[in-house]
N, C-alpha and C positions, 0 to 999 in steps of 0.2 A: 504494498499500499503507501507505503512512503518512499519507495525508490520510482511509485509511479507518478507521485507528487511532484519529485525534484526531476523527474524526466519533464512533466509538463511546465513547469517553471524554467528549465532550460530551452525549451522549444519555444516556450512566450518569449523569453529574452532575444532568442535568435530570430524570430520573427518579428518583433516591435524595430529590432535594429535593420532587417532589411526594409521593412515600410519607411523607418522614417529616411534609410539612404535613398530608396526612391522618390522621397518627395521632396527632401532638401536639399538646397544646392552646395552647403557646406559638410563636412562628415560632421555626423550626430554626434555629440558626446556621451559619455556615461551618463549625465542628469537628466539630455532628452530622452535616453531608451526608459530612464526610471520614469519619469513623468509619463511616458505614455503606456507603460506596464502596471504603473501602482494599482490603478482600480481594478483589471482583470486580476493581478496580483491577490487582492483584497477578497476579492472574490475565491477565486480558488482556496486561500487559504478558512475563509468562513465553511467553505464546504468541505473542507481537508475536518475542520473542528466537528462540523454536523456530522460525519462518516465516521471520525473516530468515537464517538459517542455512542453512536449508533451500534458499533463493531463491539463496545464495551459493554453495553447491556444486554447484547446479547450473547455473549459469551458468558457474563453473570448470570443469567437465566439458565445457562447450559451448566453452570456448575464449576465454571473453571477460575 
């Protein structure tokens, strides 16, 4: 689960950088990439927390 989320965040960063490169005249800086991907990253973290809570509840109900 964690590895999938790491992969999703890396892909988000890569795609955000590529999108900025195609739209900006100058080379995008790290702050530009972070601003562009910040909202989506926050949503992914919120989704990850919810999924982790659901997994924890399911494991507890099964006696783990």
